[in-house]
C-alpha positions in Angstrom: 16.6 19.6 10.5 16.2 18.8 14.1 18.0 16.7 16.7 15.8 13.8 17.9 15.9 15.3 21.5 14.2 18.5 20.1 11.5 16.8 18.0 9.0 15.9 20.7 8.9 19.3 22.5 8.6 21.1 19.2 5.7 18.9 18.0 4.1 19.4 21.4 4.3 23.2 21.1 3.0 23.2 17.5 0.0 20.9 18.2 -1.0 22.0 21.7 0.0 25.6 22.1 -0.3 26.9 18.6 -3.2 24.6 17.7 -1.9 23.3 14.3 -2.7 19.7 13.6 0.1 17.9 11.8 -1.3 15.4 9.4 2.0 13.9 8.2 5.5 13.8 9.6 8.5 12.8 7.5 12.0 12.0 8.5 15.1 12.2 6.3 18.8 11.4 7.0 20.3 13.9 4.6 19.3 17.4 3.5 20.0 16.4 -0.1 17.1 13.9 0.1 14.6 16.7 0.6 13.7 17.8 -2.9 10.6 19.3 -4.4 9.8 16.0 -6.1 10.2 14.1 -2.9 7.8 16.4 -1.0 5.2 16.3 -3.8 5.4 12.5 -3.8 4.8 12.5 -0.1 1.8 14.8 -0.3 0.3 13.2 -3.5 1.7 9.7 -3.9 1.7 8.4 -7.5 1.2 4.8 -6.5 -2.4 5.3 -5.5 -3.4 6.8 -8.9 -2.9 3.7 -11.0 -4.0 0.9 -8.7 -3.7 -2.5 -10.3 -6.8 -4.6 -10.3 -6.8 -8.1 -9.0 -6.1 -10.6 -11.7 -8.2 -13.6 -12.0 -6.3 -16.8 -11.0 -5.8 -19.6 -13.5 -8.3 -22.4 -13.5 -7.3 -26.0 -12.7 -5.0 -27.8 -15.1 -6.4 -30.1 -17.8 -6.3 -33.6 -16.4 -6.8 -35.5 -19.6 -9.9 -36.5 -21.6 -13.3 -37.0 -19.9 -14.0 -40.5 -18.8 -17.3 -42.1 -19.6 -19.1 -43.4 -16.7 -20.8 -46.8 -16.8 -24.5 -46.5 -16.1 -26.7 -49.3 -14.8 -29.4 -50.6 -17.2 -33.0 -50.3 -16.0 -33.5 -54.0 -16.8 -31.0 -55.3 -14.3 
């Protein structure tokens, strides 16, 4: 756990002086929130494994029976 005033200098030393690139940074409010399950979920999220496909939208509502169109006779 770090104070917010120490975070930026520590990250600067880790990335610039030591040369370790930090790919992900997480922040928690309580030490009890930091569990093995939480860390594994942050590294390998479960939500991306089973991505729902886009469901096809419903077609237009039925607007009644088809109407017959009156055609002009060729003799007219």
